N, CA, C, O and the ligand as a Tripos MOL2 file, in Angstrom:
@<TRIPOS>MOLECULE
protein
  229   227    58     0     0
PROTEIN
NO_CHARGES

@<TRIPOS>ATOM
      1 N          23.6700   27.5690    4.1930 N.3       1 MET1
      2 CA         22.3730   27.9000    3.8830 C.3       1 MET1
      3 C          21.7350   28.5180    5.1290 C.2       1 MET1
      4 O          21.8280   27.8760    6.1750 O.2       1 MET1
      5 N          21.0800   29.7260    5.1340 N.am      2 ALA2
      6 CA         20.5110   30.2500    6.2250 C.3       2 ALA2
      7 C          19.0650   29.8020    6.5870 C.2       2 ALA2
      8 O          18.2980   29.4600    5.6870 O.2       2 ALA2
      9 N          18.7470   29.8000    7.6770 N.am      3 GLY3
     10 CA         17.4320   29.3470    8.1360 C.3       3 GLY3
     11 C          17.3610   29.3120    9.6400 C.2       3 GLY3
     12 O          18.3170   28.8610   10.2710 O.2       3 GLY3
     13 N          16.2560   29.7730   10.2700 N.am      4 ASN4
     14 CA         16.0240   29.8020   11.5250 C.3       4 ASN4
     15 C          15.2500   28.6210   11.9670 C.2       4 ASN4
     16 O          14.5140   28.0140   11.1900 O.2       4 ASN4
     17 N          15.4210   28.2610   13.3140 N.am      5 PHE5
     18 CA         14.5480   27.3990   13.8810 C.3       5 PHE5
     19 C          13.4480   28.2000   14.5880 C.2       5 PHE5
     20 O          13.7050   29.3180   15.0360 O.2       5 PHE5
     21 N          12.2540   27.6680   14.6960 N.am      6 ILE6
     22 CA         11.2490   28.4690   15.5150 C.3       6 ILE6
     23 C          10.5510   27.4710   16.4990 C.2       6 ILE6
     24 O          10.4570   26.2690   16.2490 O.2       6 ILE6
     25 N          10.1080   28.0100   17.5400 N.am      7 ARG7
     26 CA          9.2920   27.0950   18.4400 C.3       7 ARG7
     27 C           7.9360   27.4300   18.1460 C.2       7 ARG7
     28 O           7.6140   28.6150   18.0520 O.2       7 ARG7
     29 N           7.0180   26.4080   17.9730 N.am      8 VAL8
     30 CA          5.6840   26.3830   17.5810 C.3       8 VAL8
     31 C           4.7700   25.7550   18.7390 C.2       8 VAL8
     32 O           5.1220   24.7180   19.3020 O.2       8 VAL8
     33 N           3.7130   26.3490   19.0380 N.am      9 ALA9
     34 CA          2.9270   25.7510   20.1250 C.3       9 ALA9
     35 C           1.7150   25.1980   19.3520 C.2       9 ALA9
     36 O           1.0100   25.8990   18.6260 O.2       9 ALA9
     37 N           1.5260   23.8470   19.5740 N.am     10 CYS10
     38 CA          0.3300   23.0430   18.9410 C.3      10 CYS10
     39 C          -0.9740   23.7610   19.4370 C.2      10 CYS10
     40 O          -1.1330   24.0760   20.6160 O.2      10 CYS10
     41 N          -1.8840   23.9950   18.4570 N.am     11 SER11
     42 CA         -3.1510   24.5960   18.7440 C.3      11 SER11
     43 C          -4.0580   23.5770   19.4420 C.2      11 SER11
     44 O          -5.0500   23.9610   20.0610 O.2      11 SER11
     45 N          -3.7390   22.3230   19.3510 N.am     12 ASP12
     46 CA         -4.7110   21.3970   19.9610 C.3      12 ASP12
     47 C          -4.1910   21.0060   21.3550 C.2      12 ASP12
     48 O          -5.0700   20.8190   22.1970 O.2      12 ASP12
     49 N          -2.9710   20.8560   21.7250 N.am     13 CYS13
     50 CA         -2.5530   20.2160   22.9240 C.3      13 CYS13
     51 C          -1.4850   21.1830   23.6920 C.2      13 CYS13
     52 O          -1.0640   20.9410   24.8230 O.2      13 CYS13
     53 N          -1.1120   22.3130   22.9110 N.am     14 GLU14
     54 CA         -0.1750   23.2990   23.6040 C.3      14 GLU14
     55 C           1.1310   22.6740   23.7190 C.2      14 GLU14
     56 O           1.9070   23.2380   24.4890 O.2      14 GLU14
     57 N           1.5800   21.5400   23.0700 N.am     15 ASN15
     58 CA          2.8870   21.1710   23.1880 C.3      15 ASN15
     59 C           3.7860   22.0870   22.3950 C.2      15 ASN15
     60 O           3.4310   22.4950   21.2890 O.2      15 ASN15
     61 N           4.8710   22.3990   22.9010 N.am     16 GLU16
     62 CA          5.7960   23.3030   22.0470 C.3      16 GLU16
     63 C           6.9440   22.5250   21.5450 C.2      16 GLU16
     64 O           7.5740   21.7070   22.2160 O.2      16 GLU16
     65 N           7.1630   22.8290   20.3530 N.am     17 GLN17
     66 CA          8.1840   22.0080   19.5530 C.3      17 GLN17
     67 C           9.0440   22.8110   18.5950 C.2      17 GLN17
     68 O           8.5110   23.5690   17.7850 O.2      17 GLN17
     69 N          10.1500   22.6900   18.6530 N.am     18 THR18
     70 CA         11.1890   23.3670   17.7330 C.3      18 THR18
     71 C          11.3280   22.8360   16.3720 C.2      18 THR18
     72 O          11.7220   21.6770   16.2390 O.2      18 THR18
     73 N          11.0590   23.5280   15.3840 N.am     19 ILE19
     74 CA         11.0210   23.0840   14.0840 C.3      19 ILE19
     75 C          11.9070   23.9650   13.1040 C.2      19 ILE19
     76 O          12.2090   25.1020   13.4670 O.2      19 ILE19
     77 N          12.2840   23.5390   12.0200 N.am     20 PHE20
     78 CA         13.0650   24.2970   11.0280 C.3      20 PHE20
     79 C          12.0810   25.1470   10.3180 C.2      20 PHE20
     80 O          11.0420   24.6220    9.9180 O.2      20 PHE20
     81 N          12.3160   26.4790   10.1090 N.am     21 GLU21
     82 CA         11.3560   27.3070    9.4650 C.3      21 GLU21
     83 C          11.0790   27.0290    8.0120 C.2      21 GLU21
     84 O          10.0380   27.3340    7.4310 O.2      21 GLU21
     85 N          12.2210   26.3590    7.4340 N.am     22 LYS22
     86 CA         12.0950   25.9490    6.0070 C.3      22 LYS22
     87 C          11.9140   24.5290    5.9860 C.2      22 LYS22
     88 O          12.5020   23.9150    5.0970 O.2      22 LYS22
     89 N          11.1820   23.8720    6.8330 N.am     23 ALA23
     90 CA         10.8850   22.4790    6.7460 C.3      23 ALA23
     91 C          10.6310   22.0560    5.2700 C.2      23 ALA23
     92 O           9.9420   22.7460    4.5180 O.2      23 ALA23
     93 N          11.2030   20.9190    4.8990 N.am     24 SER24
     94 CA         11.0300   20.3700    3.4900 C.3      24 SER24
     95 C          10.0670   19.2660    3.4900 C.2      24 SER24
     96 O           9.6880   18.7750    2.4260 O.2      24 SER24
     97 N           9.6220   18.8210    4.7080 N.am     25 SER25
     98 CA          8.5410   17.8370    4.8390 C.3      25 SER25
     99 C           7.6180   18.2290    5.8910 C.2      25 SER25
    100 O           8.0170   19.0700    6.6960 O.2      25 SER25
    101 N           6.4780   17.7630    6.0080 N.am     26 SER26
    102 CA          5.3900   18.1380    7.0060 C.3      26 SER26
    103 C           5.9610   17.8130    8.2630 C.2      26 SER26
    104 O           6.7010   16.8340    8.3610 O.2      26 SER26
    105 N           5.6610   18.6180    9.3480 N.am     27 VAL27
    106 CA          6.0290   18.3090   10.7650 C.3      27 VAL27
    107 C           4.8590   18.1320   11.5160 C.2      27 VAL27
    108 O           3.9650   18.9780   11.4870 O.2      27 VAL27
    109 N           4.7810   17.0980   12.1930 N.am     28 ALA28
    110 CA          3.5600   16.7320   13.1150 C.3      28 ALA28
    111 C           3.9840   16.9520   14.4850 C.2      28 ALA28
    112 O           5.1610   16.8460   14.8280 O.2      28 ALA28
    113 N           2.9000   17.3010   15.3840 N.am     29 CYS29
    114 CA          3.1080   17.4210   16.7280 C.3      29 CYS29
    115 C           3.3820   16.0510   17.2690 C.2      29 CYS29
    116 O           2.6870   15.0780   16.9780 O.2      29 CYS29
    117 N           4.4780   16.0080   18.1110 N.am     30 ALA30
    118 CA          4.9100   14.6600   18.6990 C.3      30 ALA30
    119 C           3.8810   14.1370   19.6180 C.2      30 ALA30
    120 O           3.8430   12.9250   19.8280 O.2      30 ALA30
    121 N           3.0210   14.9580   20.1990 N.am     31 VAL31
    122 CA          2.1470   14.5330   21.2440 C.3      31 VAL31
    123 C           0.9140   14.0580   20.6160 C.2      31 VAL31
    124 O           0.5290   12.9200   20.8820 O.2      31 VAL31
    125 N           0.2120   14.8450   19.7670 N.am     32 CYS32
    126 CA         -1.1560   14.5680   19.2650 C.3      32 CYS32
    127 C          -1.0730   14.3350   17.7530 C.2      32 CYS32
    128 O          -2.0780   13.8340   17.2490 O.2      32 CYS32
    129 N          -0.2040   14.5700   17.0710 N.am     33 GLY33
    130 CA         -0.0550   14.2350   15.6600 C.3      33 GLY33
    131 C          -0.6170   15.4260   14.6830 C.2      33 GLY33
    132 O          -0.5550   15.2850   13.4620 O.2      33 GLY33
    133 N          -1.1010   16.4630   15.2080 N.am     34 THR34
    134 CA         -1.6170   17.5270   14.4100 C.3      34 THR34
    135 C          -0.4880   18.1200   13.5520 C.2      34 THR34
    136 O           0.6500   18.2190   14.0100 O.2      34 THR34
    137 N          -0.7620   18.4650   12.4660 N.am     35 THR35
    138 CA          0.3910   19.1160   11.4130 C.3      35 THR35
    139 C           0.7020   20.4070   12.0720 C.2      35 THR35
    140 O          -0.2160   21.1120   12.4930 O.2      35 THR35
    141 N           1.8890   20.7400   12.1800 N.am     36 LEU36
    142 CA          2.4740   21.9770   12.6440 C.3      36 LEU36
    143 C           3.0380   22.8490   11.6010 C.2      36 LEU36
    144 O           3.0790   24.0730   11.7310 O.2      36 LEU36
    145 N           3.4820   22.2040   10.5390 N.am     37 ALA37
    146 CA          4.1070   22.9660    9.4550 C.3      37 ALA37
    147 C           3.9610   22.1130    8.1310 C.2      37 ALA37
    148 O           4.0410   20.8850    8.1080 O.2      37 ALA37
    149 N           3.7510   22.8660    7.1040 N.am     38 THR38
    150 CA          3.6190   22.2690    5.8560 C.3      38 THR38
    151 C           4.6090   22.8350    4.9290 C.2      38 THR38
    152 O           4.7190   24.0610    4.9470 O.2      38 THR38
    153 N           5.3290   22.1810    4.1450 N.am     39 PRO39
    154 CA          6.3690   22.6990    3.1910 C.3      39 PRO39
    155 C           5.7780   23.4180    1.9920 C.2      39 PRO39
    156 O           4.8350   22.9210    1.3760 O.2      39 PRO39
    157 N           6.3430   24.6360    1.6360 N.am     40 THR40
    158 CA          5.7870   25.3240    0.5540 C.3      40 THR40
    159 C           6.8730   25.6330   -0.5930 C.2      40 THR40
    160 O           6.5770   26.3010   -1.5830 O.2      40 THR40
    161 N           8.0820   25.1230   -0.3940 N.am     41 GLY41
    162 CA          9.1710   25.3580   -1.1840 C.3      41 GLY41
    163 C          10.1240   26.5100   -0.7100 C.2      41 GLY41
    164 O          11.2590   26.6960   -1.1470 O.2      41 GLY41
    165 N           9.5290   27.2070    0.1920 N.am     42 GLY42
    166 CA         10.4010   28.3470    0.8560 C.3      42 GLY42
    167 C          10.2720   28.0770    2.3000 C.2      42 GLY42
    168 O          10.6310   27.0200    2.8180 O.2      42 GLY42
    169 N           9.7030   29.1530    2.9820 N.am     43 LYS43
    170 CA          9.3740   28.9210    4.4860 C.3      43 LYS43
    171 C           8.1860   28.0970    4.5620 C.2      43 LYS43
    172 O           7.2560   28.2360    3.7680 O.2      43 LYS43
    173 N           8.1910   27.1640    5.5840 N.am     44 ALA44
    174 CA          7.0930   26.3020    5.8030 C.3      44 ALA44
    175 C           5.9700   27.1300    6.2920 C.2      44 ALA44
    176 O           6.1310   28.1330    6.9880 O.2      44 ALA44
    177 N           4.8040   26.6620    5.8930 N.am     45 ALA45
    178 CA          3.5660   27.1910    6.3780 C.3      45 ALA45
    179 C           3.2860   26.7330    7.8330 C.2      45 ALA45
    180 O           3.0480   25.5400    8.0210 O.2      45 ALA45
    181 N           3.2980   27.6020    8.8750 N.am     46 ILE46
    182 CA          3.2150   27.1410   10.1710 C.3      46 ILE46
    183 C           1.5930   27.1630   10.5770 C.2      46 ILE46
    184 O           0.8670   28.1450   10.4210 O.2      46 ILE46
    185 N           1.1870   25.9080   11.1160 N.am     47 GLU47
    186 CA         -0.1550   25.8430   11.3980 C.3      47 GLU47
    187 C          -0.6000   26.2810   12.8890 C.2      47 GLU47
    188 O          -1.7010   26.7110   13.2360 O.2      47 GLU47
    189 N           0.5490   26.0570   13.6780 N.am     48 GLY48
    190 CA          0.3200   26.5400   15.1080 C.3      48 GLY48
    191 C           0.7290   27.8040   15.3080 C.2      48 GLY48
    192 O           0.8640   28.5530   14.3400 O.2      48 GLY48
    193 N           0.9810   28.2210   16.5680 N.am     49 GLU49
    194 CA          1.3050   29.5470   17.0020 C.3      49 GLU49
    195 C           2.8090   29.5920   17.3040 C.2      49 GLU49
    196 O           3.3030   28.8060   18.1120 O.2      49 GLU49
    197 N           3.5680   30.5570   16.6230 N.am     50 THR50
    198 CA          4.8220   30.6230   16.7290 C.3      50 THR50
    199 C           5.2460   31.3470   18.1150 C.2      50 THR50
    200 O           4.8490   32.4810   18.3820 O.2      50 THR50
    201 N           6.0010   30.6720   18.8880 N.am     51 VAL51
    202 CA          6.3320   31.0880   20.2420 C.3      51 VAL51
    203 C           7.5060   32.0610   20.1720 C.2      51 VAL51
    204 O           7.4460   33.1720   20.6990 O.2      51 VAL51
    205 N           8.5960   31.6090   19.4970 N.am     52 GLU52
    206 CA          9.7150   32.3510   19.4920 C.3      52 GLU52
    207 C          10.5900   31.8840   18.2770 C.2      52 GLU52
    208 O          10.4260   30.7560   17.8110 O.2      52 GLU52
    209 N          11.4600   32.6970   17.7960 N.am     53 THR53
    210 CA         12.3790   32.3420   16.6470 C.3      53 THR53
    211 C          13.7280   32.1660   17.3070 C.2      53 THR53
    212 O          14.2430   33.0030   18.0480 O.2      53 THR53
    213 N          14.2560   30.9910   16.9670 N.am     54 VAL54
    214 CA         15.6170   30.7160   17.4800 C.3      54 VAL54
    215 C          16.6780   30.9430   16.3760 C.2      54 VAL54
    216 O          16.6830   30.2090   15.3880 O.2      54 VAL54
    217 N          17.5790   31.9480   16.5210 N.am     55 GLU55
    218 CA         18.5900   32.2320   15.5220 C.3      55 GLU55
    219 C          19.4880   31.0990   15.2400 C.2      55 GLU55
    220 O          20.0220   30.4450   16.1360 O.2      55 GLU55
    221 N          19.6620   30.8570   13.8770 N.am     56 ALA56
    222 CA         20.5020   29.8520   13.5160 C.3      56 ALA56
    223 C          22.0130   30.2390   13.9820 C.2      56 ALA56
    224 O          22.3610   31.4190   13.9860 O.2      56 ALA56
    225 N          22.7910   29.3170   14.3280 N.am     57 ARG57
    226 CA         24.1410   29.6370   14.8240 C.3      57 ARG57
    227 C          25.2370   28.9620   13.8640 C.2      57 ARG57
    228 O          26.4370   29.1050   14.1000 O.2      57 ARG57
    229 ZN         -0.3910   18.6020   19.6800 Zn       58 ZN58
@<TRIPOS>BOND
     1     1     2 1
     2     2     3 1
     3     3     4 2
     4     3     5 am
     5     5     6 1
     6     6     7 1
     7     7     8 2
     8     7     9 am
     9     9    10 1
    10    10    11 1
    11    11    12 2
    12    11    13 am
    13    13    14 1
    14    14    15 1
    15    15    16 2
    16    15    17 am
    17    17    18 1
    18    18    19 1
    19    19    20 2
    20    19    21 am
    21    21    22 1
    22    22    23 1
    23    23    24 2
    24    23    25 am
    25    25    26 1
    26    26    27 1
    27    27    28 2
    28    27    29 am
    29    29    30 1
    30    30    31 1
    31    31    32 2
    32    31    33 am
    33    33    34 1
    34    34    35 1
    35    35    36 2
    36    35    37 am
    37    37    38 1
    38    38    39 1
    39    39    40 2
    40    39    41 am
    41    41    42 1
    42    42    43 1
    43    43    44 2
    44    43    45 am
    45    45    46 1
    46    46    47 1
    47    47    48 2
    48    47    49 am
    49    49    50 1
    50    50    51 1
    51    51    52 2
    52    51    53 am
    53    53    54 1
    54    54    55 1
    55    55    56 2
    56    55    57 am
    57    57    58 1
    58    58    59 1
    59    59    60 2
    60    59    61 am
    61    61    62 1
    62    62    63 1
    63    63    64 2
    64    63    65 am
    65    65    66 1
    66    66    67 1
    67    67    68 2
    68    67    69 am
    69    69    70 1
    70    70    71 1
    71    71    72 2
    72    71    73 am
    73    73    74 1
    74    74    75 1
    75    75    76 2
    76    75    77 am
    77    77    78 1
    78    78    79 1
    79    79    80 2
    80    79    81 am
    81    81    82 1
    82    82    83 1
    83    83    84 2
    84    83    85 am
    85    85    86 1
    86    86    87 1
    87    87    88 2
    88    87    89 am
    89    89    90 1
    90    90    91 1
    91    91    92 2
    92    91    93 am
    93    93    94 1
    94    94    95 1
    95    95    96 2
    96    95    97 am
    97    97    98 1
    98    98    99 1
    99    99   100 2
   100    99   101 am
   101   101   102 1
   102   102   103 1
   103   103   104 2
   104   103   105 am
   105   105   106 1
   106   106   107 1
   107   107   108 2
   108   107   109 am
   109   109   110 1
   110   110   111 1
   111   111   112 2
   112   111   113 am
   113   113   114 1
   114   114   115 1
   115   115   116 2
   116   115   117 am
   117   117   118 1
   118   118   119 1
   119   119   120 2
   120   119   121 am
   121   121   122 1
   122   122   123 1
   123   123   124 2
   124   123   125 am
   125   125   126 1
   126   126   127 1
   127   127   128 2
   128   127   129 am
   129   129   130 1
   130   130   131 1
   131   131   132 2
   132   131   133 am
   133   133   134 1
   134   134   135 1
   135   135   136 2
   136   135   137 am
   137   137   138 1
   138   138   139 1
   139   139   140 2
   140   139   141 am
   141   141   142 1
   142   142   143 1
   143   143   144 2
   144   143   145 am
   145   145   146 1
   146   146   147 1
   147   147   148 2
   148   147   149 am
   149   149   150 1
   150   150   151 1
   151   151   152 2
   152   151   153 am
   153   153   154 1
   154   154   155 1
   155   155   156 2
   156   155   157 am
   157   157   158 1
   158   158   159 1
   159   159   160 2
   160   159   161 am
   161   161   162 1
   162   162   163 1
   163   163   164 2
   164   163   165 am
   165   165   166 1
   166   166   167 1
   167   167   168 2
   168   167   169 am
   169   169   170 1
   170   170   171 1
   171   171   172 2
   172   171   173 am
   173   173   174 1
   174   174   175 1
   175   175   176 2
   176   175   177 am
   177   177   178 1
   178   178   179 1
   179   179   180 2
   180   179   181 am
   181   181   182 1
   182   182   183 1
   183   183   184 2
   184   183   185 am
   185   185   186 1
   186   186   187 1
   187   187   188 2
   188   187   189 am
   189   189   190 1
   190   190   191 1
   191   191   192 2
   192   191   193 am
   193   193   194 1
   194   194   195 1
   195   195   196 2
   196   195   197 am
   197   197   198 1
   198   198   199 1
   199   199   200 2
   200   199   201 am
   201   201   202 1
   202   202   203 1
   203   203   204 2
   204   203   205 am
   205   205   206 1
   206   206   207 1
   207   207   208 2
   208   207   209 am
   209   209   210 1
   210   210   211 1
   211   211   212 2
   212   211   213 am
   213   213   214 1
   214   214   215 1
   215   215   216 2
   216   215   217 am
   217   217   218 1
   218   218   219 1
   219   219   220 2
   220   219   221 am
   221   221   222 1
   222   222   223 1
   223   223   224 2
   224   223   225 am
   225   225   226 1
   226   226   227 1
   227   227   228 2
@<TRIPOS>SUBSTRUCTURE
     1 MET1         2 RESIDUE 1 A MET
     2 ALA2         6 RESIDUE 1 A ALA
     3 GLY3        10 RESIDUE 1 A GLY
     4 ASN4        14 RESIDUE 1 A ASN
     5 PHE5        18 RESIDUE 1 A PHE
     6 ILE6        22 RESIDUE 1 A ILE
     7 ARG7        26 RESIDUE 1 A ARG
     8 VAL8        30 RESIDUE 1 A VAL
     9 ALA9        34 RESIDUE 1 A ALA
    10 CYS10       38 RESIDUE 1 A CYS
    11 SER11       42 RESIDUE 1 A SER
    12 ASP12       46 RESIDUE 1 A ASP
    13 CYS13       50 RESIDUE 1 A CYS
    14 GLU14       54 RESIDUE 1 A GLU
    15 ASN15       58 RESIDUE 1 A ASN
    16 GLU16       62 RESIDUE 1 A GLU
    17 GLN17       66 RESIDUE 1 A GLN
    18 THR18       70 RESIDUE 1 A THR
    19 ILE19       74 RESIDUE 1 A ILE
    20 PHE20       78 RESIDUE 1 A PHE
    21 GLU21       82 RESIDUE 1 A GLU
    22 LYS22       86 RESIDUE 1 A LYS
    23 ALA23       90 RESIDUE 1 A ALA
    24 SER24       94 RESIDUE 1 A SER
    25 SER25       98 RESIDUE 1 A SER
    26 SER26      102 RESIDUE 1 A SER
    27 VAL27      106 RESIDUE 1 A VAL
    28 ALA28      110 RESIDUE 1 A ALA
    29 CYS29      114 RESIDUE 1 A CYS
    30 ALA30      118 RESIDUE 1 A ALA
    31 VAL31      122 RESIDUE 1 A VAL
    32 CYS32      126 RESIDUE 1 A CYS
    33 GLY33      130 RESIDUE 1 A GLY
    34 THR34      134 RESIDUE 1 A THR
    35 THR35      138 RESIDUE 1 A THR
    36 LEU36      142 RESIDUE 1 A LEU
    37 ALA37      146 RESIDUE 1 A ALA
    38 THR38      150 RESIDUE 1 A THR
    39 PRO39      154 RESIDUE 1 A PRO
    40 THR40      158 RESIDUE 1 A THR
    41 GLY41      162 RESIDUE 1 A GLY
    42 GLY42      166 RESIDUE 1 A GLY
    43 LYS43      170 RESIDUE 1 A LYS
    44 ALA44      174 RESIDUE 1 A ALA
    45 ALA45      178 RESIDUE 1 A ALA
    46 ILE46      182 RESIDUE 1 A ILE
    47 GLU47      186 RESIDUE 1 A GLU
    48 GLY48      190 RESIDUE 1 A GLY
    49 GLU49      194 RESIDUE 1 A GLU
    50 THR50      198 RESIDUE 1 A THR
    51 VAL51      202 RESIDUE 1 A VAL
    52 GLU52      206 RESIDUE 1 A GLU
    53 THR53      210 RESIDUE 1 A THR
    54 VAL54      214 RESIDUE 1 A VAL
    55 GLU55      218 RESIDUE 1 A GLU
    56 ALA56      222 RESIDUE 1 A ALA
    57 ARG57      226 RESIDUE 1 A ARG
    58 ZN58       229 GROUP 0 **** ****
C-alpha cells in the first residue's frame, strides 16, 4: 500500500514531527498536544504546516 510520510511543523510550538499522510487516527504534537492530523478516510487533514514530504521506500 502506497503512502508517504510527511514532516509537519506544529503551529503552536514549532516542533517538527514525521507522520504518515494517511494516518488512520488523530496525531497529536508530542510536545504540546496540539492536533497535527485528523483522519478523513483518505489522506489525513493536516492541521500544521507541511515541511516536506518523505517518499515511502
Ligand atoms: Zn506543538
